[in-house]
OpenMM code with the backbone's topology and positions (N, CA, C; nanometers):
from openmm import Vec3, app, unit

residues = "MET ALA GLN TYR SER VAL GLU GLU SER LEU ARG ALA LEU GLU LYS GLU ILE LYS ASP LEU SER GLN GLU MET ILE ALA LYS ALA LYS GLU ASN VAL LYS LEU LEU ALA LEU GLN ALA HIS GLU MET ILE ALA LYS LYS ALA GLN THR LYS LEU LYS SER THR ARG LYS MET TYR THR ASP ASN LEU ASN VAL GLU GLN ILE HIS ALA SER GLY ASP ASN VAL ILE TRP ALA VAL THR LEU ALA LYS PRO ALA LYS PHE LEU GLU ASP GLY GLN".split()
positions = [
    Vec3(0.0577, -0.0584, 0.0116),
    Vec3(-0.0147, -0.0167, -0.0452),
    Vec3(0.1101, 0.1202, 0.0382),
    Vec3(0.0831, 0.2246, -0.0687),
    Vec3(0.1088, 0.3387, -0.0833),
    Vec3(0.0824, 0.4344, 0.0426),
    Vec3(0.1940, 0.5212, 0.0742),
    Vec3(0.1929, 0.6508, 0.1477),
    Vec3(0.2150, 0.7788, 0.1374),
    Vec3(0.1220, 0.8562, 0.2193),
    Vec3(0.1089, 0.9365, 0.1139),
    Vec3(0.1364, 1.0149, 0.2901),
    Vec3(0.1880, 1.1049, 0.2123),
    Vec3(0.2851, 1.2868, 0.3148),
    Vec3(0.1496, 1.3336, 0.3010),
    Vec3(0.1367, 1.4646, 0.3877),
    Vec3(0.0738, 1.5146, 0.4365),
    Vec3(0.0983, 1.6407, 0.2543),
    Vec3(0.2137, 1.6590, 0.3409),
    Vec3(0.2944, 1.8021, 0.1544),
    Vec3(0.2620, 1.6951, 0.0335),
    Vec3(0.2150, 1.5385, 0.0005),
    Vec3(0.2367, 1.5716, -0.0677),
    Vec3(0.0378, 1.5600, -0.1000),
    Vec3(0.0235, 1.5289, -0.0089),
    Vec3(-0.1580, 1.5347, -0.0363),
    Vec3(-0.2046, 1.7401, -0.1068),
    Vec3(-0.1189, 1.7295, -0.0005),
    Vec3(-0.2232, 1.9618, -0.0059),
    Vec3(-0.0961, 1.9762, -0.1396),
    Vec3(-0.0057, 1.9377, -0.1861),
    Vec3(0.0114, 1.9602, -0.3730),
    Vec3(-0.0819, 1.9357, -0.4329),
    Vec3(-0.1330, 1.8625, -0.4063),
    Vec3(-0.2049, 1.7418, -0.4780),
    Vec3(-0.3210, 1.7771, -0.5097),
    Vec3(-0.3663, 1.8311, -0.3764),
    Vec3(-0.5136, 1.9112, -0.4268),
    Vec3(-0.4517, 2.0658, -0.3803),
    Vec3(-0.4194, 2.0943, -0.3803),
    Vec3(-0.3699, 2.2253, -0.4838),
    Vec3(-0.3816, 2.3192, -0.5647),
    Vec3(-0.3220, 2.1289, -0.6648),
    Vec3(-0.3469, 2.0725, -0.8081),
    Vec3(-0.4498, 2.1193, -0.8172),
    Vec3(-0.5031, 2.0302, -0.7665),
    Vec3(-0.6745, 2.0461, -0.8143),
    Vec3(-0.7838, 2.1938, -0.7675),
    Vec3(-0.7370, 2.2200, -0.7140),
    Vec3(-0.8413, 2.3692, -0.6929),
    Vec3(-0.7535, 2.4858, -0.8023),
    Vec3(-0.6268, 2.4855, -0.8504),
    Vec3(-0.6337, 2.5392, -0.9141),
    Vec3(-0.6670, 2.5340, -1.0356),
    Vec3(-0.6667, 2.3927, -1.0764),
    Vec3(-0.7973, 2.3860, -1.1855),
    Vec3(-0.9231, 2.4429, -1.1802),
    Vec3(-0.9708, 2.3373, -1.0942),
    Vec3(-1.0574, 2.4659, -1.0466),
    Vec3(-1.1310, 2.5757, -1.0917),
    Vec3(-1.0039, 2.6299, -1.0415),
    Vec3(-1.0410, 2.7296, -1.0664),
    Vec3(-0.9938, 2.8282, -1.1388),
    Vec3(-0.9329, 2.7708, -1.3398),
    Vec3(-0.9160, 2.8332, -1.3559),
    Vec3(-1.0454, 2.7940, -1.4898),
    Vec3(-1.1082, 2.6488, -1.4949),
    Vec3(-1.2096, 2.5899, -1.5109),
    Vec3(-1.3287, 2.7633, -1.4783),
    Vec3(-1.3573, 2.7660, -1.3927),
    Vec3(-1.4159, 2.8580, -1.3398),
    Vec3(-1.4605, 2.9820, -1.3749),
    Vec3(-1.3634, 2.9920, -1.3969),
    Vec3(-1.2759, 3.2158, -1.4942),
    Vec3(-1.2640, 3.1200, -1.6097),
    Vec3(-1.2846, 3.0756, -1.6449),
    Vec3(-1.3547, 2.9731, -1.7903),
    Vec3(-1.4143, 3.0503, -1.8664),
    Vec3(-1.5969, 2.9544, -1.7263),
    Vec3(-1.6593, 3.0215, -1.7637),
    Vec3(-1.7165, 3.0651, -1.7272),
    Vec3(-1.7324, 3.1330, -1.6511),
    Vec3(-1.7159, 3.2364, -1.5829),
    Vec3(-1.7202, 3.4018, -1.7042),
    Vec3(-1.6414, 3.3736, -1.7723),
    Vec3(-1.6097, 3.4168, -1.9589),
    Vec3(-1.6603, 3.4286, -2.0369),
    Vec3(-1.7063, 3.3221, -2.0468),
    Vec3(-1.7880, 3.2603, -2.1249),
    Vec3(-1.9529, 3.3815, -2.0992),
    Vec3(-1.9664, 3.3768, -1.9696),
    Vec3(-2.0993, 3.3611, -1.9685),
    Vec3(-2.1777, 3.5858, -1.9044),
    Vec3(-2.0046, 3.5903, -1.9207),
    Vec3(-1.9975, 3.7470, -1.9063),
    Vec3(-2.0511, 3.7556, -2.1040),
    Vec3(-1.9795, 3.7028, -2.1323),
    Vec3(-2.0417, 3.7537, -2.3108),
    Vec3(-2.1377, 3.7606, -2.3551),
    Vec3(-2.2145, 3.5825, -2.2934),
    Vec3(-2.3561, 3.5492, -2.3467),
    Vec3(-2.4012, 3.6115, -2.2498),
    Vec3(-2.4179, 3.6954, -2.0920),
    Vec3(-2.5048, 3.8003, -2.0972),
    Vec3(-2.5373, 3.9176, -2.2008),
    Vec3(-2.3775, 3.9635, -2.1976),
    Vec3(-2.3427, 4.0541, -2.2941),
    Vec3(-2.4887, 4.0564, -2.4432),
    Vec3(-2.4222, 3.9312, -2.5315),
    Vec3(-2.6019, 3.8457, -2.5890),
    Vec3(-2.7317, 3.9100, -2.6087),
    Vec3(-2.7152, 3.8103, -2.4567),
    Vec3(-2.9338, 3.8745, -2.4479),
    Vec3(-2.9962, 3.9770, -2.4253),
    Vec3(-2.8321, 3.9920, -2.3425),
    Vec3(-2.9384, 4.1865, -2.3400),
    Vec3(-2.8861, 4.2093, -2.4340),
    Vec3(-2.8296, 4.2206, -2.6194),
    Vec3(-2.8822, 4.2356, -2.6877),
    Vec3(-2.9928, 4.1978, -2.7932),
    Vec3(-3.0580, 4.0914, -2.7166),
    Vec3(-3.2372, 3.9757, -2.8252),
    Vec3(-3.2895, 4.1187, -2.6997),
    Vec3(-3.2978, 4.1331, -2.5985),
    Vec3(-3.4104, 4.1843, -2.4918),
    Vec3(-3.4085, 4.3026, -2.5810),
    Vec3(-3.3082, 4.4151, -2.5644),
    Vec3(-3.3384, 4.5528, -2.6345),
    Vec3(-3.3771, 4.5573, -2.7696),
    Vec3(-3.2842, 4.4181, -2.7895),
    Vec3(-3.3832, 4.4203, -2.9301),
    Vec3(-3.5822, 4.3354, -2.9623),
    Vec3(-3.6042, 4.2944, -2.9322),
    Vec3(-3.7046, 4.2885, -2.8875),
    Vec3(-3.7869, 4.3534, -2.8340),
    Vec3(-3.6968, 4.3987, -2.7543),
    Vec3(-3.8130, 4.5716, -2.6652),
    Vec3(-3.8292, 4.6492, -2.7257),
    Vec3(-3.7362, 4.7012, -2.8636),
    Vec3(-3.7841, 4.8454, -2.9520),
    Vec3(-3.8264, 4.7597, -3.1194),
    Vec3(-3.8726, 4.5653, -3.1054),
    Vec3(-3.9647, 4.5442, -3.2307),
    Vec3(-4.0975, 4.6363, -3.1462),
    Vec3(-4.1070, 4.5890, -3.0950),
    Vec3(-4.2545, 4.6385, -3.0032),
    Vec3(-4.2966, 4.7857, -2.9659),
    Vec3(-4.1915, 4.8252, -2.9481),
    Vec3(-4.2417, 4.9692, -2.9019),
    Vec3(-4.1893, 5.0591, -2.9523),
    Vec3(-4.1082, 5.0089, -3.0634),
    Vec3(-4.0810, 5.1527, -3.1708),
    Vec3(-4.1498, 5.1173, -3.2881),
    Vec3(-4.1077, 5.2421, -3.4017),
    Vec3(-4.2309, 5.2331, -3.5046),
    Vec3(-4.1167, 5.3485, -3.6544),
    Vec3(-4.1049, 5.4065, -3.6738),
    Vec3(-4.1040, 5.4626, -3.8421),
    Vec3(-3.9379, 5.4451, -3.7672),
    Vec3(-3.8526, 5.4883, -3.6474),
    Vec3(-3.7332, 5.4785, -3.5831),
    Vec3(-3.6601, 5.2512, -3.6079),
    Vec3(-3.7714, 5.2402, -3.5415),
    Vec3(-3.7350, 5.0311, -3.6108),
    Vec3(-3.6014, 5.0462, -3.5803),
    Vec3(-3.6246, 5.0253, -3.7302),
    Vec3(-3.5019, 5.0036, -3.7859),
    Vec3(-3.4046, 5.0411, -3.8225),
    Vec3(-3.3746, 5.1716, -3.7740),
    Vec3(-3.1995, 5.2687, -3.7536),
    Vec3(-3.1742, 5.1868, -3.6428),
    Vec3(-3.2631, 5.1706, -3.5656),
    Vec3(-3.2179, 5.1397, -3.3980),
    Vec3(-3.2099, 5.0265, -3.4052),
    Vec3(-3.2339, 4.8955, -3.4744),
    Vec3(-3.2351, 4.7809, -3.4677),
    Vec3(-3.0761, 4.7110, -3.5709),
    Vec3(-3.0749, 4.7719, -3.6870),
    Vec3(-2.9193, 4.8755, -3.7039),
    Vec3(-2.8130, 4.8479, -3.6585),
    Vec3(-2.9285, 4.9108, -3.6246),
    Vec3(-2.6868, 4.9919, -3.4540),
    Vec3(-2.6967, 4.9898, -3.3508),
    Vec3(-2.7869, 4.8744, -3.3608),
    Vec3(-2.7615, 4.8077, -3.1618),
    Vec3(-2.6008, 4.6996, -3.2268),
    Vec3(-2.5590, 4.7168, -3.0839),
    Vec3(-2.4883, 4.6109, -3.1684),
    Vec3(-2.3965, 4.5327, -3.0185),
    Vec3(-2.2690, 4.3938, -2.9979),
    Vec3(-2.2371, 4.3571, -2.8956),
    Vec3(-2.1038, 4.4106, -2.8714),
    Vec3(-2.0085, 4.4881, -2.8388),
    Vec3(-1.9112, 4.5033, -2.8823),
    Vec3(-1.8184, 4.4826, -2.7304),
    Vec3(-1.6942, 4.4374, -2.8050),
    Vec3(-1.6233, 4.3807, -2.6873),
    Vec3(-1.4987, 4.4965, -2.6511),
    Vec3(-1.5816, 4.6032, -2.6311),
    Vec3(-1.5099, 4.7380, -2.5658),
    Vec3(-1.3771, 4.7639, -2.5137),
    Vec3(-1.2739, 4.6326, -2.4356),
    Vec3(-1.2188, 4.6319, -2.3630),
    Vec3(-1.0930, 4.5596, -2.3597),
    Vec3(-1.0408, 4.4786, -2.3646),
    Vec3(-0.9840, 4.3428, -2.3470),
    Vec3(-0.7685, 4.3563, -2.3265),
    Vec3(-0.8022, 4.2907, -2.1877),
    Vec3(-0.7014, 4.2963, -2.1541),
    Vec3(-0.5767, 4.1444, -2.1101),
    Vec3(-0.4951, 4.0448, -2.1702),
    Vec3(-0.4554, 4.0215, -2.1209),
    Vec3(-0.6115, 3.9329, -2.2463),
    Vec3(-0.6046, 3.8444, -2.1462),
    Vec3(-0.7334, 3.6745, -2.1712),
    Vec3(-0.8673, 3.7445, -2.0919),
    Vec3(-0.9245, 3.8462, -2.0576),
    Vec3(-0.9386, 3.9621, -1.9927),
    Vec3(-1.0677, 4.0007, -2.1333),
    Vec3(-1.1626, 4.0250, -2.0604),
    Vec3(-1.2410, 4.1451, -2.2958),
    Vec3(-1.3671, 4.2130, -2.1638),
    Vec3(-1.4279, 4.3155, -2.1861),
    Vec3(-1.5587, 4.3585, -2.1238),
    Vec3(-1.6355, 4.3634, -2.2054),
    Vec3(-1.6932, 4.3425, -2.2503),
    Vec3(-1.8688, 4.3421, -2.3748),
    Vec3(-1.9807, 4.4236, -2.3352),
    Vec3(-1.9750, 4.5022, -2.4910),
    Vec3(-2.1246, 4.6066, -2.3969),
    Vec3(-2.2128, 4.5240, -2.5222),
    Vec3(-2.2934, 4.5709, -2.4783),
    Vec3(-2.4500, 4.6520, -2.5434),
    Vec3(-2.3679, 4.7648, -2.6620),
    Vec3(-2.3765, 4.7984, -2.7896),
    Vec3(-2.3762, 4.9676, -2.7839),
    Vec3(-2.4886, 4.9890, -2.8789),
    Vec3(-2.4793, 5.1186, -2.9336),
    Vec3(-2.5592, 5.1747, -3.0302),
    Vec3(-2.4608, 5.3507, -3.0894),
    Vec3(-2.4954, 5.2343, -3.2448),
    Vec3(-2.3286, 5.3371, -3.3498),
    Vec3(-2.4447, 5.4499, -3.3567),
    Vec3(-2.3677, 5.5943, -3.3409),
    Vec3(-2.3926, 5.6906, -3.3290),
    Vec3(-2.4660, 5.7402, -3.4626),
    Vec3(-2.5295, 5.6050, -3.5829),
    Vec3(-2.6201, 5.7400, -3.6569),
    Vec3(-2.7748, 5.7462, -3.6045),
    Vec3(-2.7707, 5.6240, -3.4625),
    Vec3(-2.8872, 5.6387, -3.4066),
    Vec3(-2.9375, 5.6867, -3.2526),
    Vec3(-2.7874, 5.7144, -3.2153),
    Vec3(-2.7583, 5.7942, -3.0250),
    Vec3(-2.9020, 5.8887, -3.0036),
    Vec3(-2.9212, 5.9249, -3.1437),
    Vec3(-3.0067, 6.0840, -3.0440),
    Vec3(-3.1776, 5.9765, -3.0841),
    Vec3(-3.1994, 5.8708, -3.0654),
    Vec3(-3.2666, 5.8417, -2.9834),
    Vec3(-3.3072, 5.7699, -2.8669),
    Vec3(-3.1904, 5.7499, -2.8738),
    Vec3(-3.1590, 5.7255, -2.7123),
    Vec3(-3.1592, 5.8162, -2.6326),
    Vec3(-3.0270, 5.9279, -2.6300),
    Vec3(-3.0621, 6.0677, -2.6262),
    Vec3(-3.2182, 6.1665, -2.6544),
    Vec3(-3.3220, 6.0626, -2.6621),
    Vec3(-3.4323, 6.1971, -2.6835),
    Vec3(-3.4456, 6.3291, -2.7574),
    Vec3(-3.3334, 6.2614, -2.8371),
    Vec3(-3.3655, 6.4504, -2.9715),
    Vec3(-3.4959, 6.4296, -3.0569),
] * unit.nanometer
topology = app.Topology()
chain = topology.addChain("A")
for resn in residues:
    res = topology.addResidue(resn, chain)
    for name in ("N", "CA", "C"):
        topology.addAtom(name, app.Element.getBySymbol(name[0]), res)
């Protein structure tokens, strides 16, 4: 029967925790992008029901964009391009 030291057990546990943490971080990053896509879809659907003559302009200019990246960290945002900005500004 093999014998294990406390140090070996702790090293193995530390590796498992690091691997799990990396996996969770990767899943969280995927979910952040998914959340931005879902928000975009929700806004687009609301525009379909609420807007009339400006609907096409609004939906054509509604985007999901990567607005910042640092290494493998990315910030996603739902944006409205400049041609339709005035619709949000209420002008």
